[in-house]
C-alpha positions as CSV (number, residue, x, y, z in Angstrom):
1,X,109.1,41.9,74.0
2,X,107.3,43.8,71.3
3,X,104.9,42.5,68.8
4,X,104.3,44.9,65.3
5,X,101.4,44.5,62.8
6,X,99.6,46.4,60.4
7,X,96.0,47.1,59.5
8,X,94.3,48.4,56.1
9,X,97.5,47.8,53.8
10,X,95.3,46.3,51.1
11,X,92.1,48.6,51.8
12,X,91.3,51.1,49.1
13,X,89.5,53.7,51.6
14,X,91.4,55.0,54.4
15,X,95.1,55.1,56.4
16,X,96.9,52.1,56.8
17,X,97.5,51.7,61.0
18,X,101.1,50.2,62.1
19,X,100.8,49.2,65.7
20,X,103.2,47.9,68.5
21,X,102.9,46.8,71.6
22,X,105.4,45.8,74.0
23,X,104.5,43.0,76.6
24,X,106.0,41.3,79.9
25,X,106.5,37.6,79.1
26,X,104.3,37.0,82.1
27,X,101.7,39.2,80.2
28,X,101.7,36.7,76.8
29,X,100.2,33.6,78.6
30,X,97.5,36.0,80.1
31,X,96.2,37.4,76.8
32,X,96.7,34.3,75.0
33,X,93.9,33.1,77.8
34,X,91.7,35.6,77.2
35,X,91.3,34.9,73.2
36,X,94.2,37.1,71.9
37,X,94.6,35.8,68.1
38,X,95.2,37.2,65.1
39,X,92.4,40.2,64.7
40,X,91.2,38.7,61.2
41,X,89.9,35.5,63.0
42,X,87.7,37.7,65.4
43,X,84.4,39.6,64.9
44,X,84.7,43.4,65.2
45,X,82.9,43.3,68.8
46,X,85.4,41.0,70.2
47,X,88.1,43.0,69.0
48,X,86.7,45.9,70.9
49,X,86.3,43.6,74.0
50,X,90.4,42.7,73.8
51,X,91.1,46.1,73.4
52,X,91.2,47.3,76.5
53,X,92.8,44.3,77.9
54,X,95.7,44.7,76.1
55,X,96.1,48.3,77.0
56,X,95.8,47.2,80.3
57,X,98.4,44.6,80.4
58,X,100.6,46.3,77.7
59,X,104.0,48.0,79.1
60,X,103.5,50.8,76.2
61,X,101.8,50.6,72.7
62,X,103.0,52.4,69.9
63,X,101.0,53.8,66.6
64,X,101.8,54.9,63.2
65,X,99.3,55.7,60.5
66,X,100.2,56.1,56.6
67,X,97.7,58.3,54.8
68,X,96.1,57.6,51.6
69,X,98.2,60.5,50.2
70,X,101.3,59.0,51.1
71,X,100.4,55.4,49.5
72,X,99.5,57.1,46.1
73,X,103.0,58.8,46.0
74,X,105.4,56.3,47.2
75,X,106.2,52.2,47.3
76,X,103.8,50.6,49.7
77,X,106.4,48.2,50.8
78,X,108.8,51.1,51.8
79,X,106.2,53.0,53.4
80,X,105.5,49.9,55.4
81,X,109.0,49.3,56.6
82,X,109.5,53.0,57.6
83,X,106.4,53.1,59.6
84,X,107.5,49.6,61.5
85,X,110.7,50.8,62.1
86,X,109.1,54.3,63.5
87,X,106.8,51.8,65.8
88,X,110.2,50.1,67.2
89,X,112.1,52.7,67.5
90,X,109.6,54.4,69.7
91,X,109.7,51.5,71.7
92,X,113.4,50.8,71.7
93,X,113.5,52.5,75.4
94,X,112.2,49.7,76.8
95,X,115.1,47.3,75.5
96,X,113.0,44.2,74.5
97,X,114.7,40.9,73.9
98,X,112.8,40.0,71.1
99,X,110.7,41.7,68.5
100,X,108.3,39.9,66.1
101,X,106.8,41.9,63.1
102,X,104.4,40.2,60.9
103,X,106.3,40.1,57.3
104,X,105.4,42.0,54.8
105,X,108.1,41.4,51.5
106,X,111.8,41.0,52.1
107,X,111.9,43.3,55.3
108,X,115.7,43.2,55.3
109,X,115.8,46.5,56.5
110,X,113.7,46.1,59.6
111,X,115.7,42.6,60.6
112,X,118.9,45.0,60.5
113,X,117.6,47.7,62.8
114,X,116.6,45.0,65.2
115,X,119.7,43.4,65.2
116,X,121.2,46.8,65.8
117,X,119.1,47.5,68.7
118,X,120.3,44.2,70.2
119,X,117.2,42.4,70.0
120,X,116.1,39.0,68.5
121,X,114.3,39.7,65.3
122,X,111.4,37.3,65.0
123,X,110.1,38.8,61.4
124,X,107.8,36.2,59.7
125,X,104.9,35.9,57.7
126,X,101.8,35.0,59.8
127,X,103.4,36.5,63.0
128,X,100.2,37.7,63.7
129,X,98.8,33.8,64.2
130,X,101.7,32.4,65.4
131,X,102.9,35.2,68.3
132,X,100.4,36.6,71.3
133,X,102.3,40.0,70.5
134,X,102.0,40.0,67.3
135,X,98.3,39.2,67.5
136,X,97.8,41.7,69.9
137,X,99.4,44.2,67.9
138,X,97.1,43.2,65.1
139,X,94.0,43.8,67.4
140,X,95.2,47.3,67.9
141,X,95.9,48.1,64.6
142,X,92.8,46.5,63.3
143,X,90.7,48.6,65.9
144,X,91.9,52.2,65.4
145,X,91.8,52.1,61.6
146,X,88.0,50.7,62.3
147,X,87.3,53.9,64.3
148,X,89.1,55.8,61.5
149,X,86.7,54.1,58.6
150,X,83.9,54.4,61.2
151,X,84.2,58.1,60.9
152,X,84.6,58.1,57.5
153,X,81.2,55.9,56.8
154,X,79.5,58.7,59.6
155,X,80.3,61.5,56.8
156,X,80.2,59.8,53.4
157,X,77.8,56.9,54.2
158,X,77.7,53.2,54.5
159,X,80.9,52.3,51.6
160,X,81.1,48.7,52.8
161,X,84.6,47.2,54.3
162,X,86.7,49.5,52.3
163,X,88.7,46.9,50.8
164,X,88.6,46.8,46.7
165,X,87.1,43.2,46.6
166,X,83.8,44.3,48.1
167,X,80.8,44.6,45.9
168,X,79.6,47.1,48.2
169,X,82.7,49.4,48.3
170,X,83.0,48.9,44.4
171,X,79.5,50.1,44.0
172,X,80.2,53.1,46.2
173,X,83.0,54.4,44.4
174,X,81.4,54.3,41.3
175,X,79.0,56.6,42.2
176,X,81.4,59.0,43.4
177,X,81.7,62.4,41.2
178,X,84.6,63.5,42.7
179,X,87.5,61.7,44.7
180,X,87.6,62.0,48.6
181,X,90.6,62.9,50.4
182,X,90.8,58.9,52.0
183,X,90.4,57.7,48.6
184,X,93.6,55.8,47.7
185,X,93.6,56.7,44.2
186,X,96.5,54.6,42.8
187,X,94.8,51.5,43.3
188,X,94.3,49.5,39.9
189,X,90.5,48.3,40.8
190,X,90.0,52.4,40.9
191,X,91.4,52.7,37.1
192,X,88.8,49.6,36.7
193,X,85.4,51.1,38.5
194,X,86.1,54.7,38.4
195,X,88.6,55.5,36.0
196,X,87.8,59.4,36.1
197,X,89.0,59.4,39.7
198,X,92.4,57.3,39.3
199,X,95.5,58.9,39.5
200,X,99.0,56.3,38.9
201,X,101.8,56.4,40.9
202,X,105.1,58.2,39.9
203,X,107.3,56.6,37.7
204,X,110.0,54.4,39.5
205,X,107.1,53.3,42.4
């Protein structure tokens, strides 16, 4: 089976990362026993400890990164679906029987793709909570994205979590004189706290 989830979709800093993890049915109870669950319910250190266990027990892992530049010029749902499809297609050689995706929006194009592969789609909201394979994907996506954000932090200083609801992130953004390449300039929050950096999306998106 394959689980797919993303990290950083709602962030104002850095890429969105979509991960896919292919597991055998024997690996699922093992990963559940060691504590694999939705990444949002785990500490950073716990996610980092579980990551190598997931990698060790996975048949394969696939990653797709969606850059802030892409997010600023395209519809976010469309970008998410395209990234999910890339992940699924890259793992299709394993002929998974079930593909579980943490659902965003309607995701009909993803369901059709999974069915065309002869697999059973399990495309549900909170799949990362309900199914170990999606939980594993959420951990992988989050750890990889955290590494990307940490690299930014080392160069540009502590900007908090990178989410627009974080006061530290908002304060850091408001202090910028120019937009760094990892900042999502189409986010409405930016229009409020740093309007000089805001660039709206093209019409139609």
